[in-house]
C-alpha positions in Angstrom: 0.0 0.0 0.0 1.4 3.4 -0.9 1.8 6.4 1.3 -1.0 8.9 1.6 -0.3 12.1 -0.2 0.4 15.2 1.9 -1.9 18.2 1.9 0.2 21.0 0.5 -1.7 24.3 0.5 -0.2 27.0 -1.7 1.4 30.0 0.0 1.7 28.2 3.4 4.9 27.8 5.4 5.8 24.3 6.6 7.3 23.2 9.9 9.6 20.3 9.0 11.1 17.8 11.4 13.6 15.2 10.2 15.0 12.6 12.6 18.2 10.6 12.4 17.7 6.8 11.9 16.8 5.0 15.1 17.1 8.5 16.8 20.8 8.0 16.9 23.0 11.1 17.7 24.5 11.3 14.2 24.6 15.0 13.9 26.0 15.9 17.3 29.4 17.0 16.0 30.0 20.5 14.6 31.5 19.4 11.3 28.4 17.3 10.5 26.2 20.2 11.4 28.3 22.5 9.2 27.7 20.0 6.3 24.0 20.1 7.0 24.0 23.9 6.9 25.9 23.8 3.5 23.3 21.3 2.2 20.5 23.7 3.2 22.2 26.6 1.5 22.6 24.5 -1.7 19.0 23.4 -1.6 17.9 26.9 -2.5 19.5 26.4 -6.0 17.7 23.0 -6.4 14.1 24.0 -5.4 13.2 27.7 -4.9 12.1 28.3 -1.4 12.4 30.7 1.6 14.1 29.3 4.7 12.8 31.1 7.7 14.0 29.0 10.6 16.5 26.3 11.3 17.7 24.4 14.4 20.1 21.5 14.2 20.0 19.1 17.2 22.1 16.0 17.9 19.5 13.6 16.4 17.0 15.7 14.5 16.5 19.0 12.8 13.7 21.6 12.6 13.0 23.9 9.7 10.4 26.5 8.9 10.3 27.1 5.2 8.0 28.1 2.3 8.5 26.6 -1.2 7.8 29.0 -4.0 5.5 26.3 -5.3 4.0 24.2 -2.5 3.7 21.1 -4.7 7.6 21.1 -4.8 7.9 20.5 -1.1 8.3 16.7 -1.5 11.0 17.2 -4.2 12.8 19.7 -1.9 12.8 17.4 1.1 13.7 14.4 -1.0 16.8 16.3 -2.3 17.8 17.5 1.2 17.3 14.0 2.6 19.2 12.3 -0.2 22.1 14.8 -0.5 22.7 15.2 3.3 22.5 11.4 3.8 25.1 10.8 1.1 27.4 13.6 2.4 27.1 12.7 6.1 27.4 8.9 5.5 30.6 9.5 3.5 31.9 11.9 6.2 31.3 9.4 9.0 32.3 6.2 7.1 28.9 4.6 7.4 26.3 3.3 4.9 22.6 2.7 5.0 19.8 4.9 6.1 20.7 8.2 7.7 17.2 9.6 8.2 14.4 7.8 10.0 11.3 7.4 8.0 9.7 10.3 6.2 10.0 13.9 7.3 7.1 15.4 9.3 5.5 18.5 7.8 2.9 20.8 9.3 1.3 23.5 7.1 0.9 27.0 8.6 -1.4 29.5 6.9 0.3 32.8 5.9 -2.2 34.9 7.9 -1.9 32.8 11.1 0.8 35.1 12.6 0.4 33.8 16.1 1.0 30.2 15.0 4.0 31.2 12.9 5.5 33.0 15.9 4.8 30.1 18.2 6.4 27.7 15.8 9.5 30.0 15.4 9.8 30.1 19.2 9.4 26.4 19.5 12.1 25.7 16.9 14.5 28.3 18.6 13.7 26.9 22.1 14.8 23.3 21.2 18.4 23.6 22.5 17.1 25.2 25.7 14.4 22.6 26.2 16.9 19.8 25.7 19.2 21.3 28.3 21.9 22.0 25.8 21.8 25.8 26.3 20.5 28.1 29.1 19.1 30.7 26.7 17.8 30.7 23.1 21.0 31.5 21.3 22.7 28.4 19.7 25.3 28.4 17.0 23.2 25.8 15.0 19.9 27.6 15.3 19.1 30.9 13.5 17.7 32.5 16.7 20.5 35.1 16.4 19.0 36.1 13.0 15.8 37.0 14.8 16.8 37.9 18.4 20.1 39.6 17.6 19.7 40.6 13.9 22.7 38.6 13.0 23.0 37.6 9.3 23.4 33.8 8.9 23.5 33.8 5.1 20.9 31.1 4.5 17.6 32.3 6.1 15.4 35.3 6.0 12.8 36.8 8.4 9.3 35.5 8.2 6.7 38.2 7.3 4.9 37.5 10.6 8.1 38.5 12.5 8.3 41.7 10.4 4.9 42.7 11.6 5.8 42.8 15.3 7.0 46.4 15.1 7.6 49.3 12.7 11.4 48.9 12.8 13.7 45.8 12.5 15.2 46.5 16.0 11.7 46.8 17.4 10.7 43.4 15.8 13.8 41.8 17.3 13.2 43.2 20.8 9.6 42.1 20.8 10.5 38.6 19.5 13.2 38.2 22.1 10.7 39.2 24.8 8.1 36.8 23.3 10.6 34.0 23.5 11.1 34.6 27.2 7.6 33.4 27.8 8.3 30.0 26.4 7.9 27.2 29.0 8.8 23.6 28.0 6.5 21.1 29.6 8.6 18.0 28.7 7.5 14.8 27.0 3.9 13.9 27.6 2.8 17.4 28.6 1.5 20.1 26.3 3.7 23.0 25.3 2.8 26.4 26.8 2.6 29.0 24.0 1.8 32.4 25.3 
């Protein structure tokens, strides 16, 4: 029996989660994460899209992106999965599946600003929730792009972020304040999005 096709509404952003095979910690090392960032940068040439958020953890990654053509999301994710698996397997001297199953994708409507901001915050809070960092800043997340206005070279600000204030500095301050309200409830509990 084949897989059910995904609902890919045009103009929507997608929160993507991709896990390492058997939830192994295959991307814990900096060099492997650097390779993944390079793959994400190269993916823009393969399938046109906007990358709004990224967070690389030791055994999974989170992305918030919007393909120029929503029907191209499977092609984009297939390429990212294939190319990163090939590069990372070669780098680590392993073979076989690198990623576990299929990627998870949740569509977010362009006008649902609250949900977009909650998703951005959830993605940026991953290192803090995992106990890897005390705050939101992490070198393998693009929180610095939003909370500190640092240029990371691969992502851009989501339009919902740009509506937080009339200036870029104001947007950044309001987003950083918004992130401070995040409370991780742990597995089994619901996330508190305020």
